N, C-alpha and C positions, 0 to 999 in steps of 0.2 A: 435340263428340266426333268424332274421326276414326277410322273403322274401316278397318282394312286386312286383307285376306284374301289370304295368299300360298299358292300351291300347292293351290287348291281343285280337286277332281276334276271331270271333265267329265260333266255330266248324270247319268244313272242309273248310269254306270260310275263309282261312287264311288271305286274304287281308283286312278283316274288322278290324276296330280299335275302341276300346272303351276308355272311359276316365279312367284314372287310377283306376283302381282298385287295391287292395292289396290282395294278397292271404294269407290268414291266415291258418296255418297248425296246426294239433293236433297230438297226439301220433299215430304212424302208425304201431302198432303191427302186423296188417294183412299183412304188406309188407315184413316182415322178414321171412326168410326160417324157422326159429324155430317155428313161429306161425302156419305154415302149411296151409295157405289159398290156395295157388296154388299147384296143383298136377303136375304130369309129363304130358307132351303133352299139346295139345290145348283143354283142357276141357272148358266147357261153364258155365258161371255164370248164376244164375237165378234172376229174379226180385222179391224183397221182398215186396216193395210197390212203388207206383207211384202217385205223387200228380196230381190232375185234371189239365187239360190244362187251361191256363189263357184265360179269355175272350179277344177278340181282342181289342187292345189299341194302343196308340202311340208307335212306335217301338223303345223304348229305356228303358233300366234299368240301375241301378247304382251299382249293386254289389250283391254278395252272400258270406255268411260266416258260419262257424260252430263254436259255442261256447258252450262247455259243452254238454248238451243233446238237444240243440236247433239249428236248421238250420234257417237262416234268409236270406230273399231275399228282396232287395230294388228295386223299380221301380219308375217311375215319379210320380205316384199318391198315393202310399202307401208303407209301410214297413210291411212285414208279417213274423211271426215266425211259425215254424213247429216242431213238436216232431220228433227228429232224429230217434227214435226207431220205430215209427209207420207211419210217414209221415202225421199225422193229423195236421191240422192248429190249433195252440194254441193261437195266438193273432194277432191283426192287428193294426197298428198305421196309421191314415190318417191325413195328414196335414190339418190345419183349413181352412175353406172356400174353395177357389179354388186355393190356393197356391200349388206349385209343388216341388217335391224333385229335387234339382239340382245336388247334389253330396252326397255320403255317404262313410264313412270309419268306422273302428271298432277297438277297443282294445278288442280282443276276450278273452285274459287272464283275463280281469276284467268284461267281459260280458256287455260291453257298446258299442252301435252303435252311431256314431255322424253323423247326416245328416245336410245338408244345404238346406234351403227352400227359395223360393221367395215369393213375395206378402205380404200383410198385414193381411191375414186371413179373409178378409171381405166376406160376403155372396155373394156380387156382384163380377163380374170379378175384380181381383186384379189390382189396378192401378200401384202398384209398382212391376215391373217385375225383380228387382235386387235380386240377391241371397245374402241376407245380414243378415240372421238369422241362427245361429247354434243351434241345438237341440240335447241333450243327451237322448238316449232311452235305457232303461234296456232291454237287449236281452233275459232275462228269461221270462218276462211277458209283455213287450211292454209299460211299464209305462214311461211317460215323466219325466226325472230327472231334467233337467235344460234347460235354453235358454240363449244365449249370442249374442250380436250384432257383425257383421263383418264390415270391412271397406267398404265404397262405392267403386264400381269398377271404376278404372281410365281409361281414353281413351288409355293410354299407358301402362296399366297393361300388363306385358310381359308373364304372365302365369295364367291359371285358377287354380281351386281347392284350395280353401282358408283354408282348414282344413285337418289335419291328426291326427290320434290317435294311441297311443301305449305307453308302459312304464308308464302307470298310468296318462298320461296327454293327453289333446286335445290341439293341437297347432293351434291357430287362427291367420289369417292375418288381422290386424287391423291398419288402417292408416299408412301403410308402415312399420309397426313393427310386430314382431312375439311375441305373448303373449300366455302363456300356462295357462290352467285352469285344476283343478282336474277333471279327466274324469268321476267320479261318482257324484261329488257334484257341479261342475261348478265353484267352488271358485278359485279366481286368485292364481296362483303359481309363475310365473315369467315373466319378459320381457327379450327377448333375447338381448345379447350384439352384435349388428351387426357391421361388419367392416365398416370403414369410406368410404363414397361415394358408398355404396351398397344398393340396394333396393331388398327386399326379394320377392320370388315367391313361387313356389310349395314346400311343405315339405313332409317328410316321417319320422314318429316317430317310433323308435324301442325301445327295452328294454334297450339297452346300449348307444344309442345316437339318437339325432334328426338331420336328414339331411335336407338341404335346398338348393335350387337354388337361386343364387343372380345375379342381373344385376349390374355390377360395372364399375365405371370410365366413360371415354368417354369425348370428347371435342365438338362433333358436336351436339349442342343443341340450335338452333336458337330460339326456342319457349319456352325455359326455362321449359322443361318438367322434370318430376322426373327421367326419364330414357333417357339418351342421345342416339342419333341414332347409335353411334359407341360403345356403352357400350358392355362389354364382359360378357360372361356367366361364373360364378364361382360356386363352390359348397362349402358347409361349414358344419361343425358338431358342435353341441351344447350339453352341459350336460343336460340330461332330468330332473335332479333334481333341477338345479339352473338356466339354460339358459345361462350359461357361454360359451363363444366361445372357442372351443377347437382348431380349425384350419379352415382356408379357403384357397382356391387355385383356380387359373384359371382352367377351366374344360379341355381345350385343350392343356395345357402345352405350348410348343413353338408355336403351331398352334392355334392362337386365334380363338375362336368360338363366333359368335355374340349372343347377348342376345335373339334374336328372332329365333334362330335355334331350331329344334325339340330336346327335351331332356326328358327322362323319367327315373325314378328310377326302376332298376331291384331288388335292395336289399338296405335296410337301414343299415344293419349290417351283413356282411361287406358292405361298401358303394360301390355299383356298379351302373353305369349310362350308358344308351344307348343314344348317341347323334349324330345327323347329323352334317355336316360341314356348313350347311346353313338352312334357313327356308323352302326351298323347299324339304327337306328331303333326298336329294341325298348324297351318300357317308356317311362316319361317322365311329365311333368306339365305343367300350365299354371301359369306363374308370373306374378304381377301385383305392381305396386308403386304406392304412394301418391305424391302429388306431391313429397314430401320424400325419396323413394327407399326408404322403409320397406317391406320385403317383406310381402306378405300370405301367409297359409298357402297352400301349393301345393295344386292340385287334380289328383290323380293320374289318369292315363288309365284305370286299373283300380281299381274299388272296388265297394261294395255296390250302387251304382246301375248297374253294368254295365261294359262295356269299349269303349274307343275304339281301333279297330284302327290298325295302323301307317300306313294311308293316310288316316285320317280326322281327325287333330288340327286341321287348318286349316279344316275345315267347321264354323266357329264364328263367333260374333259377340259383341260386348261393348258395354255402355253404361257409364255412370259407376258403376253399382252391381252389375251382374250379368254373368256369362258364360253364354252359351247354346250348348250342344253337343248332339250326338245320338249317344250311345253305344248299343251293342247291350245289351239288358237281360240281367241275370244268368241268367235262365231264360226260355226261349222256347217258345211254343205255336204250333201251326200257323196260328193266326189273328193272331199277332203281326206287327207290321211289322219291317222289318230293323233299325230303330233307334228309340229313344224320345227325344223332345225333353226336355231337362233344363236347368233354370236353377240356377246356383250363385251364392251371395253371395260377391263378391270379398273382402270384409273378413274373412270367417270361413272361406271355403273349403267351406262346407256346402251341400248341395242345398236349394233353396227349394221346388221343385215338380218333378214328373215323375221319370222314370228308373227306374220299377219296372214289372213285368209288369201290375200292376193299375192303373197310372197312365199310360196311353198317351194323350198329348195329340193324337196324330195319327190316332186311330181306325183303326189297322191299316195306314195308309199308311206309306210310307217317305219321310222328308224328305231333301232334298239341296241346298237353297239357303235361306239365312237372310238376312233384312234387318231391322235394328232401328234405329228412329229415331222421334222425335216421339211417344213413348209407345205405340208399337205394335211388335209382332213379327210379321213376315210370313214364312211358310214355303211353299216350293214343294215339293209332294209328288207321289209316283207310287204306283201299285199294279199288281199283276200283271195285273189285268183291268179295273180302273176307269180313267177318264181322269185326266190330271194335274190337280191342284187348287192353288188359292191359298188359304191359310188365314191368317187374321189373329187373333192372340191378344193378351191383355193380358200384357205382360212381367212385371208385378208378381205376378200370381196364376196365370198359365198358362191362364186361362179363354179358351175359344175364342169369339171374337166373331162371325166370319163365315166362310163357305166359298163358293167359286165354282169350278165346273169350267172347264177350258180345252177348246176345241173340237177340238184336233188332237193328234197325237203330237208332243211337243216335241223328240224326238230328244235332242240334247245341249243343255244350257243352262249357261253359264259365269257369267253375271251377270244380275241382275234390277234394273230401275230403275222409277221412277214418273215420269210426265210428264203434267201437266194432266189428271188423272183417268184416265189410261191406265196399263196395265202393259206394260213393254217387256222382252223377254227378249233376251239377247245371246249369241252363239256365236262363239268365236274359236279353239277348239282342234282340232275334228274336221274339218279340211279335206280329209282323205283321201276323204270321201264327198261333198264339195261342199256344205257346209252354208250355210244362210241367215244372214247376219251378225246381222240384227235382225228381230223380229216384234213388232208393237204390237197390244194387245188393249184392248177397252173393254166396259163393261156394255151389254147389249142393251136 
């Protein structure tokens, strides 16, 4: 299962949105009861190491990942690798000249980060501000592995992010086609077989399939653009080995969704999408699909279980059976948390547990980061007066297994990882305050 989280808000400021990013997960032995990381009661974890705070810089980053023994953080001006055991910086890749990193993604199973940069790499200010160069970086040592051109941005390009990586390939958007290259060598692998009258947008590459958004059809096109004004948003799945089209379907089913509506991948496999009903981001649902493309019942952002606000749809996680989200409950008391953790059955669209004022799985805390893998659901939570906590739940029942306090104010947290019995938190968005890229915690 490959979980992707695009546009997750930063730390406690849940309203913040970032460009997709993917959360890539590793073996989480420390999360299981058998591994014994968490004791009984609210014991406190201790800091193992803390990377120095970044210098003040433009306030945006593009992602953080854990691959093997290396933690990688990407921001607008550089990509940096850190030793996951010690927190020491091991390498840094700086784009040539004054070009900037526009976007980054990673195939962590193969230790390759793929970034998109702008400019021509000249020593003087880059004249070309388009993000048209993809670069493969070895996550073990920061070596540049390959470069490939991307298509020029179109005035009517309906989505950004022209690269995704996973399953051994990097999928590139080139001249309104999807082409894949080997993620380690950059050699061409395939060109996707797109449905007729469809223009591709954002993609998400997983081990078992490549997912893509498509703008399809439409008749309102007086200026003969590549995407018609009334084109609909579709989703599609391709074979990662050959690029063959497995299936494509309208995203909204009977309720057509315009190509310019907000949409983001929650997961590539299973394919789960969060999409609004219009470009203003109001309303919307989670849409999921089976391996054959058969749509499951949608899960609305608003329902008896509460409301997912317009900044919260991508604060979600999915496994092969369930979707985990944190809506605001339909009624709130002073003791309620800001949101309640809720699990939905993907096959039926019905809540499995949580989501009501009387069923608060977070004990009054407010959750803001989710991690699901290997039979556990981990939630990072905060409270107005209490310390941040790590909570481990049974994803099947919502039963809380273990709780542990964190010793400091986490400030903003954009990703969480597990490494050899330790919890690692990553920050890459809030650079205006000089944040620490990574902090590692362990049981006392």
